[in-house]
N, C-alpha and C positions, 0 to 999 in steps of 0.2 A: 612639523608637528604631526604626530601619529593620530590617525582616526581610529575610533573604537569600532570593533567588528560587531555588527548587529546580528545577534544569534538567531533571531526569528527569520531574517532574510536568508541567512545561511541554511537554516533548517528547510525553508521553502525551496531552496535550490538543490540541496543534496538528497533530501528524502525521496523524491520520485525515482531517482536512480537506484537508491537502496531498495525501494519497494520492487522495482523491476527485477533486480538481482535476486531478491528473496523469493519472488514468485517463480523465476526461472530455475532456481535451485530446488524449490519445493516440487515443481512439476517438470522434471527433466524430459518427459516424453512429449510435452507440449511444444509446438513451434515457438520461436522467440517472438514472432509477430503476434501470435494469438495470446501469448503471455502478457505482452505489452498492452494489447487491447483489453484483456480481462482486468489487468491492474488498473488501467485508466477508467474503465466503465464502473467497476465496483467502488473505486475511490471517489469518483465524482458523485455517484448515486448516494453513497453514505454521507458525504460531505454536505450535500444540499438537502438531505432529509433530516439532518440534525437541527435542533432548534437554534435560531439565530441569536438567542441570548448568551450562548457559549461564545467565548472569544475564538478568533480565527485559528489560533495555534492549537487550542484544545480540540476543535473540530478536525483539524489537520491530523493530529495524533490519533484521535479515535478512528478516523477513516483509515489511517495507515494500519492500525491494529486490526481492523476488520478485514482488510485485504490479506494480511498475512495469515490470520486465522482461517479465512475462507480457503486459501491455497493449501494450508495444512490439512483442513478437513477433506478437501478434494483428493489430496494425495493418499491419505490414510483410509478414506472410505473406498477407494479403488482397491486397495490391498485387502480390505475386509470383505468386499464383495466377491473377490476372486477366490477366496479360500472358503 
């Protein structure tokens, strides 16, 4: 008998790796260790600052979006400040 795949658990397992890759690609000049620390710090900070009335997966997705947006802002602001 086949078991159904729980998509929430799959998202909880895969998304941190995807976030790390997104930050590493967005900030190529940053060391990989620093990119991982930045990703974890921003993700956890946003996750725990969001209201508890949101479901866990919504908080997870909002935190992930915040990490990617922050990495893109950091990358493009560096280019704007240099020119």
